[in-house]
C-alpha positions as CSV (number, residue, x, y, z in Angstrom):
1,X,-108.1,137.7,19.0
2,X,-109.3,141.1,18.7
3,X,-106.6,143.2,17.9
4,X,-106.9,146.8,19.0
5,X,-105.0,150.0,18.0
6,X,-104.3,152.7,20.2
7,X,-103.6,156.1,19.3
8,X,-100.6,158.3,20.8
9,X,-102.0,160.1,23.4
10,X,-102.5,164.1,22.5
11,X,-99.8,166.4,23.9
12,X,-101.2,168.2,26.7
13,X,-98.5,171.3,25.6
14,X,-97.9,172.3,21.8
15,X,-94.9,173.7,20.7
16,X,-95.0,177.5,18.7
17,X,-94.8,175.2,15.7
18,X,-97.7,173.1,16.6
19,X,-99.5,175.2,17.3
20,X,-99.0,177.7,14.3
21,X,-100.3,174.6,12.4
22,X,-103.1,174.1,14.5
23,X,-104.1,177.4,14.1
24,X,-104.1,178.7,10.8
25,X,-101.4,181.4,11.8
26,X,-97.3,182.4,11.3
27,X,-95.7,182.0,14.3
28,X,-94.8,184.9,14.0
29,X,-98.2,186.1,14.1
30,X,-98.3,184.3,18.1
31,X,-94.7,185.6,18.9
32,X,-96.0,188.7,17.8
33,X,-99.1,188.9,19.7
34,X,-97.4,188.2,23.1
35,X,-95.2,191.4,22.9
36,X,-98.3,192.9,22.2
37,X,-99.5,191.6,25.1
38,X,-102.8,189.7,24.0
39,X,-101.7,185.8,24.0
40,X,-99.8,185.6,27.4
41,X,-96.4,184.2,27.2
42,X,-96.0,180.5,28.2
43,X,-93.9,179.1,30.1
44,X,-91.0,177.8,28.4
45,X,-88.9,173.8,28.6
46,X,-86.0,173.9,27.2
47,X,-86.2,177.2,25.6
48,X,-89.0,176.3,23.6
49,X,-92.8,177.7,24.1
50,X,-94.8,175.7,25.7
51,X,-98.5,176.6,24.8
52,X,-101.5,174.8,26.7
53,X,-104.0,173.7,24.1
54,X,-106.1,176.4,25.6
55,X,-103.8,178.8,23.4
56,X,-105.8,177.4,20.7
57,X,-109.2,179.3,21.5
58,X,-107.0,182.1,22.8
59,X,-106.2,182.2,19.0
60,X,-109.3,181.9,17.4
61,X,-111.1,184.5,19.4
62,X,-108.6,187.3,18.4
63,X,-108.0,186.4,14.8
64,X,-112.4,186.6,15.1
65,X,-111.5,190.3,17.0
66,X,-109.4,191.5,14.2
67,X,-111.9,190.5,11.7
68,X,-113.9,192.6,13.3
69,X,-111.6,195.5,13.0
70,X,-110.2,195.3,16.6
71,X,-107.2,197.2,17.4
72,X,-104.5,195.5,19.4
73,X,-105.2,197.7,22.4
74,X,-109.1,196.6,22.4
75,X,-108.1,193.6,21.4
76,X,-105.8,193.7,24.8
77,X,-108.4,194.9,26.8
78,X,-110.8,192.3,25.5
79,X,-109.0,189.5,27.3
80,X,-108.0,191.0,29.4
81,X,-112.4,190.8,29.8
82,X,-111.5,187.1,29.9
83,X,-109.8,186.6,33.0
84,X,-113.2,186.5,35.5
85,X,-116.0,187.9,35.1
86,X,-118.5,187.5,32.0
87,X,-116.9,187.5,28.4
88,X,-120.0,187.8,27.1
89,X,-120.5,191.3,28.4
90,X,-116.9,192.1,27.6
91,X,-117.5,191.1,24.0
92,X,-121.3,193.4,24.0
93,X,-119.7,196.4,25.7
94,X,-116.9,196.5,23.3
95,X,-118.9,195.0,19.8
96,X,-121.3,197.7,20.9
97,X,-119.0,200.7,20.1
98,X,-116.9,199.0,17.2
99,X,-120.7,199.2,15.5
100,X,-120.9,202.6,15.9
101,X,-117.5,203.2,15.0
102,X,-118.1,200.8,11.4
103,X,-121.4,202.9,11.2
104,X,-119.1,205.8,11.1
105,X,-117.0,204.4,8.8
106,X,-119.6,203.7,6.2
107,X,-121.6,206.8,6.0
108,X,-117.7,208.2,5.5
109,X,-116.9,205.7,2.9
110,X,-120.2,206.5,1.2
111,X,-119.6,209.7,0.6
112,X,-116.6,209.5,-1.0
113,X,-118.0,207.2,-3.1
114,X,-120.7,209.7,-4.3
115,X,-118.1,212.6,-4.7
116,X,-115.6,209.9,-6.7
117,X,-119.2,209.2,-8.9
118,X,-119.1,213.1,-9.8
119,X,-115.2,213.0,-10.5
120,X,-115.7,210.5,-13.0
121,X,-117.7,212.2,-15.0
122,X,-115.3,215.5,-14.5
123,X,-115.3,218.0,-17.6
124,X,-113.2,220.2,-16.3
125,X,-111.2,222.3,-18.4
126,X,-109.4,224.6,-15.7
127,X,-108.7,224.1,-12.3
128,X,-110.6,226.8,-11.5
129,X,-113.8,224.5,-12.6
130,X,-112.6,221.7,-10.3
131,X,-112.6,224.2,-7.4
132,X,-116.2,224.8,-8.1
133,X,-117.0,221.7,-8.1
134,X,-115.0,220.7,-4.7
135,X,-116.4,223.8,-2.2
136,X,-120.3,222.7,-3.9
137,X,-119.4,219.0,-2.3
138,X,-118.1,221.2,0.6
139,X,-121.3,222.9,0.7
140,X,-123.2,219.6,0.6
141,X,-121.5,217.4,2.8
142,X,-121.2,220.3,6.1
143,X,-125.1,221.0,5.2
144,X,-126.3,216.8,5.8
145,X,-123.7,216.7,9.1
146,X,-125.9,220.1,10.0
147,X,-129.5,218.0,9.3
148,X,-128.5,214.9,11.1
149,X,-127.3,216.3,14.4
C-alpha cells in the first residue's frame, strides 16, 4: 500500500496579511503604495483585499526601485510602463536618469566631506576667521564648477 500525502492547494489570491508576510513589507506600506498609485488596488471579497500572486512580483519591483532612490512619482511612471510596452526600455531610461542624478549627488557629498574635513582642523578664535575660510571654500567651489563646464 502506497501512501501519498497531498498538500493543500496554494490560494490563488492573498489577503493583505498573507501578502505582507510573503513580501516582508508591512501591510500599512502596501496600503500606502495603493493610495499613492504605484500598486493597483485589488478586488475585494467580503470587504477584504484579495491580491493576485503577481502582486508579490510587483512589490519586489517597487522595493528594488525604492532601494535605488526612485521617488513615488518615478515609481508610478515605472510601473505604468509595465502595462504594455517593454519593461526593459522603461528601466533603462529611468535608470540612466537616476544614475546621473546620483552621480551629481555623490559629487555634492564629496564636496561637503571635503569642507567638513577642513572644519575638523579649525583653530579659529573669532568668527571673522571662519568667515575667511568659508569665503575661500566658496571661491574654490565656484572655480571647480566653472572648470567642469
